[in-house]
C-alpha positions in Angstrom: -53.2 26.3 -43.9 -49.8 26.0 -42.7 -50.3 22.2 -41.4 -50.9 21.2 -44.8 -48.3 23.2 -46.6 -45.6 21.6 -44.5 -47.1 18.6 -45.4 -46.9 19.5 -49.2 -43.4 20.4 -49.0 -42.4 17.6 -46.7 -43.8 15.0 -49.3 -42.3 17.7 -51.7 -39.0 17.1 -50.2 -39.3 13.2 -50.1 -40.0 13.0 -53.5 -36.8 14.7 -54.4 -35.0 12.7 -52.5 -36.6 9.1 -53.9 -36.1 10.6 -57.6 -32.3 11.6 -56.7 -31.8 8.0 -55.8 -32.8 6.3 -58.9 -30.4 8.8 -61.5 -28.3 6.9 -62.9 -25.2 8.3 -65.2 -23.4 7.2 -68.1 -19.6 7.3 -66.8 -16.3 7.3 -68.6 -13.5 5.5 -67.0 -9.6 6.1 -67.9 -7.9 3.5 -66.3 -4.4 3.5 -65.2 -3.3 1.8 -69.1 -5.5 5.3 -70.0 -7.6 2.7 -71.8 -11.8 4.2 -71.7 -14.9 2.5 -70.9 -18.3 3.4 -70.7 -20.4 2.5 -67.7 -23.5 3.1 -65.6 -23.4 3.8 -62.0 -26.0 5.0 -59.7 -25.2 8.5 -57.9 -24.0 6.9 -54.9 -21.6 4.2 -56.8 -19.8 7.5 -58.6 -19.6 8.9 -55.6 -18.2 6.2 -54.2 -16.0 6.0 -57.1 -15.4 9.4 -57.1 -14.1 9.3 -53.5 -12.0 6.3 -54.2 -9.8 8.1 -57.2 -9.6 11.1 -55.1 -7.7 8.7 -51.8 -5.7 7.1 -54.6 -4.6 10.3 -56.2 -3.6 11.7 -53.1 -1.2 9.0 -52.7 -0.1 8.3 -56.5 3.2 10.1 -56.0 4.4 8.3 -53.3 3.0 5.2 -55.1 4.7 5.8 -58.2 8.2 7.0 -56.1 8.1 3.6 -54.2 7.3 1.4 -57.2 10.2 3.5 -59.3 12.7 2.3 -57.0 11.7 -0.9 -56.5 12.0 -1.1 -60.7 15.0 0.1 -60.2 16.4 -2.5 -57.4 15.5 -5.3 -59.6 17.9 -6.4 -61.2 16.5 -7.7 -64.1 14.9 -4.3 -65.1 17.3 -2.6 -67.6 14.9 -0.2 -69.0 14.4 2.9 -67.1 11.0 3.0 -64.9 7.9 3.8 -67.6 6.2 6.4 -65.0 4.4 7.9 -68.4 2.6 4.8 -68.9 0.6 4.8 -65.5 -2.1 7.1 -65.7 -4.2 8.5 -62.9 -7.4 6.6 -62.8 -10.7 9.0 -63.9 -14.3 9.1 -63.4 -16.3 12.1 -65.8 -19.9 11.5 -65.3 -22.0 11.9 -68.4 -25.3 12.7 -68.7 -28.0 11.6 -66.1 -31.1 9.2 -66.9 -34.0 8.9 -64.8 -34.4 5.0 -65.8 -31.2 2.1 -66.2 -32.3 0.6 -69.0 -32.4 4.2 -70.8 -28.8 4.8 -69.6 -27.6 1.3 -71.3 -29.4 2.0 -74.0 -27.4 5.1 -74.6 -24.0 3.5 -73.9 -24.6 0.7 -75.9 -25.0 3.3 -78.8 -22.0 5.4 -77.8 -19.8 1.9 -77.4 -21.0 1.1 -81.3 -20.1 4.4 -82.3 -17.1 4.3 -80.8 -16.1 0.9 -81.6 -17.0 2.0 -85.5 -14.4 5.3 -84.9 -11.7 2.8 -84.0 -12.0 0.2 -87.0 -11.9 3.3 -89.0 -8.7 4.6 -87.0 -7.1 1.2 -87.6 -7.9 1.1 -91.1 -6.1 4.8 -91.3 -3.2 3.7 -89.4 -2.8 0.4 -91.7 -2.9 2.0 -95.1 -0.3 4.8 -93.9 2.1 2.0 -92.3 1.7 0.5 -96.0 2.5 3.4 -97.4 5.4 3.9 -95.1 7.3 0.6 -95.5 6.4 0.0 -99.6 9.9 -0.3 -100.1 11.1 -2.6 -97.0 9.5 -5.9 -96.8 6.7 -5.7 -94.8 5.9 -9.2 -93.5 9.4 -8.6 -91.9 8.8 -5.0 -90.4 5.2 -6.0 -89.3 6.6 -8.7 -87.2 9.7 -7.1 -85.7 6.9 -3.7 -85.1 4.5 -6.1 -83.5 7.2 -8.1 -81.6 8.7 -4.7 -79.7 5.1 -3.4 -79.3 4.8 -6.8 -77.3 7.6 -6.2 -75.7 6.5 -2.5 -74.7 3.1 -3.3 -73.5 5.0 -6.5 -71.1 7.3 -3.6 -69.9 4.6 -0.9 -69.3 2.2 -3.8 -67.6 4.9 -5.3 -65.3 5.4 -1.2 -64.5 1.7 -0.6 -64.0 1.9 -4.0 -61.9 4.3 -2.6 -59.3 2.8 0.7 -58.6 -0.9 -1.0 -58.2 1.1 -3.1 -55.7 2.7 -0.2 -54.0 -0.3 1.8 -54.6 -2.2 -1.1 -52.2 0.4 -1.1 -49.7 0.0 2.7 -49.2 -3.7 1.9 -49.4 -4.1 -0.5 -46.3 -1.8 1.8 -44.5 1.1 -1.0 -44.4 4.7 0.5 -45.2 6.1 -1.2 -48.0 9.4 -3.4 -47.5 12.7 -1.7 -48.4 13.8 -2.7 -51.6 17.1 -5.2 -51.5 18.7 -8.3 -52.7 
């Protein structure tokens, strides 16, 4: 009787471990530019991503400091380093699914809903812009705003690239060269 019970417990334990390996999560991932994406990941992939993000979090302050120093050493950069444009990566696990196709279906439905909400939000912002600038020539203002936005994005992307290079140096154990002429 005890042997049968032990075999049943062992079989149940193996079944639970197998079921654990076939679990998929819908994961909300926020990147350094604060963009949000959805991804379907196995439990193992999610753990690996979370471990990588945790390791980056420990290096974040030093990489940010090194990127800022390199930014300030570059004479082409006339503005101050945009540290607020660099966000820590995040991975937030959502619901768990036993089937990957089920998880992908949920991901697609969520993305469709989010895209519709984004389009509605963009329409509302456009309407507000039109109301705000009725007295001013709209074409001129829109062009100026677009140019400023492109410049801001270029500026922030440049800072993020510099930050990622410094983070890569820290992650690989190589010390960054001292900024110089």
